[in-house]
C-alpha positions in Angstrom: -16.7 -61.9 94.7 -13.7 -63.8 93.2 -14.7 -67.4 92.4 -11.2 -68.4 91.4 -10.3 -71.7 93.1 -13.7 -72.1 94.7 -14.8 -75.7 94.6 -18.4 -75.8 93.3 -20.4 -79.0 93.4 -22.8 -78.7 90.4 -25.7 -81.1 90.6 -28.1 -81.7 87.7 -31.4 -83.5 88.4 -34.2 -84.6 86.0 -35.7 -81.3 84.8 -34.1 -82.0 81.4 -35.7 -79.0 79.6 -33.4 -76.6 81.5 -30.1 -78.4 80.8 -29.4 -76.0 77.9 -29.7 -73.1 80.4 -27.4 -74.5 83.1 -24.6 -75.9 81.0 -23.5 -72.4 79.8 -23.4 -71.2 83.4 -21.1 -74.1 84.2 -18.9 -72.8 81.4 -19.0 -69.3 82.8 -18.0 -70.6 86.3 -15.1 -72.4 84.7 -14.0 -69.2 82.9 -14.0 -67.5 86.3 -11.5 -70.2 87.3 -13.8 -72.1 89.7 -13.3 -75.8 90.1 -16.5 -77.7 89.0 -17.3 -81.0 90.6 -20.2 -82.4 88.5 -22.8 -84.6 90.0 -25.9 -86.1 88.4 -29.0 -87.8 89.7 -29.6 -91.3 88.4 -32.2 -90.1 85.9 -30.2 -87.2 84.6 -27.2 -89.5 84.1 -29.1 -92.3 82.3 -32.2 -91.1 80.5 -32.4 -90.0 76.9 -35.2 -87.5 76.4 -36.5 -85.2 73.7 -34.0 -82.6 75.0 -31.0 -84.8 74.3 -29.1 -88.0 74.9 -27.6 -88.7 78.3 -24.2 -89.6 76.9 -24.0 -86.3 75.0 -24.7 -84.3 78.2 -22.3 -86.4 80.2 -19.5 -85.8 77.6 -20.1 -82.1 77.5 -20.2 -81.7 81.3 -17.1 -83.7 81.8 -15.3 -81.7 79.0 -16.3 -78.4 80.7 -15.5 -79.4 84.2 -12.4 -81.6 83.4 -13.8 -83.9 86.1 -15.6 -87.2 86.0 -19.3 -87.0 87.0 -20.3 -88.3 90.4 -23.4 -90.4 89.6 -23.7 -92.9 92.5 -24.6 -92.7 96.1 -21.2 -94.2 97.0 -19.4 -91.5 94.9 -21.4 -88.7 96.5 -21.1 -89.7 100.2 -17.4 -88.6 100.6 -18.1 -85.0 99.5 -18.7 -83.9 103.1 -16.1 -85.9 105.0 -13.4 -85.0 102.4 -14.6 -81.3 102.3 -14.7 -81.5 98.5 -17.0 -78.5 98.0 -17.1 -74.9 99.2 -20.6 -74.4 97.8 -23.0 -76.7 96.0 -25.7 -75.8 93.5 -28.5 -78.1 92.3 -29.5 -76.7 88.9 -32.0 -77.8 87.8 -33.5 -78.9 91.1 -36.6 -81.0 90.2 -39.6 -81.1 92.4 -38.8 -84.7 93.3 -35.3 -83.7 94.6 -36.8 -80.7 96.6 -39.3 -83.0 98.2 -36.6 -85.5 99.1 -34.4 -82.7 100.6 -37.4 -81.4 102.6 -38.2 -84.8 104.0 -34.6 -86.0 104.4 -34.9 -88.9 101.9 -31.4 -89.8 100.8 -31.8 -92.2 97.9 -30.1 -90.7 94.9 -26.6 -89.3 94.2 -28.1 -85.8 94.1 -29.6 -85.8 97.6 -26.6 -87.7 99.0 -24.3 -85.1 97.6 -26.4 -82.3 99.1 -26.7 -84.0 102.5 -23.0 -84.8 102.6 -22.0 -81.2 101.6 -24.4 -79.6 104.2 -22.7 -81.5 107.1 -19.9 -78.9 106.8 -22.3 -75.9 107.2 -21.6 -74.7 103.7 -24.2 -73.1 101.3 -26.5 -75.1 99.1 -28.1 -73.3 96.2 -31.4 -74.5 94.8 -32.5 -73.6 91.2 -36.1 -74.9 91.2 -37.7 -76.3 88.1 -40.9 -78.2 88.7 -44.4 -78.4 87.3 -45.9 -78.5 90.8 -44.0 -75.7 92.5 -47.2 -73.8 93.2 -49.2 -76.8 94.3 -47.8 -80.0 95.9 -44.2 -78.8 96.1 -45.0 -75.4 97.6 -44.8 -76.8 101.1 -41.4 -78.3 100.4 -40.1 -75.0 99.0 -41.3 -73.3 102.2 -39.5 -75.8 104.3 -36.2 -75.4 102.5 -36.5 -71.6 102.5 -36.5 -71.8 106.3 -33.4 -74.0 106.7 -29.9 -72.8 107.4 -27.5 -72.8 104.5 -30.2 -73.1 101.8 -30.3 -70.4 99.1 -32.6 -70.1 96.1 -31.9 -68.9 92.6 -34.8 -66.5 91.9 -37.7 -68.1 90.1 -41.0 -67.3 88.4 -44.0 -69.1 86.9 -42.9 -71.1 83.9 -46.0 -70.6 81.8 -49.0 -69.2 83.8 -51.5 -70.0 81.0 -50.8 -73.6 80.1 -48.8 -74.7 83.3 -50.3 -72.5 86.1 -48.5 -74.4 88.9 -45.1 -74.7 87.2 -42.0 -72.7 88.3 -38.6 -72.3 86.8 -35.4 -70.6 88.0 -33.9 -67.7 86.0 -30.5 -68.9 84.8 -29.2 -65.3 84.6 -29.1 -65.3 88.4 -27.1 -68.5 89.0 -23.7 -66.9 89.4 -25.0 -63.9 91.4 -26.8 -66.3 93.7 -23.7 -68.4 94.2 -21.7 -65.3 95.0 -24.3 -64.1 97.5 -24.7 -67.5 99.1 -20.9 -67.6 99.7 -21.4 -64.4 101.7 -24.3 -65.9 103.6 -26.9 -63.8 101.8 -30.0 -64.7 99.9 -30.3 -62.8 96.7 -33.6 -60.8 96.5 -36.2 -60.8 95.3 -36.6 -64.6 95.2 -39.9 -64.4 93.2 -39.6 -62.7 89.9 
């Protein structure tokens, strides 16, 4: 599929350990001439972690996308009414964000962006990254898998020995999942 000119909402939430996996995919999408609309949750926009400083990630993402990051609920709300996105991906999508989506709790820029985008019946791609994906969040993943317009980037156990309930998406599938979702298809298998 040709992604040239496609408006892709690219949401980052607080699974900071995967930022170095998703930012290169943002660059690839830009090379494919997609328009990137960057969105960050409150935590991903403000917290410095052992994986990097928030200001450095912000600068890199804005340089890649050539757009200012949406990082407030007020900034995210117009996404749907203004039809700003053809598709949206939440990568990484933390367990907290998946739980909020599953329970319709709209209290961050990330979930507001998703809710606003979904009002237009357009695809939302989830790239899960959570330490409780095979425990407390398994129910929420199941709920989202059964909803219209939700698509998942294939995922696997993160580290079955030291983190037996943790799951993480495979970044190599991000672009293929976006292409499939634009055609209304879930890439398979979901579980790697």
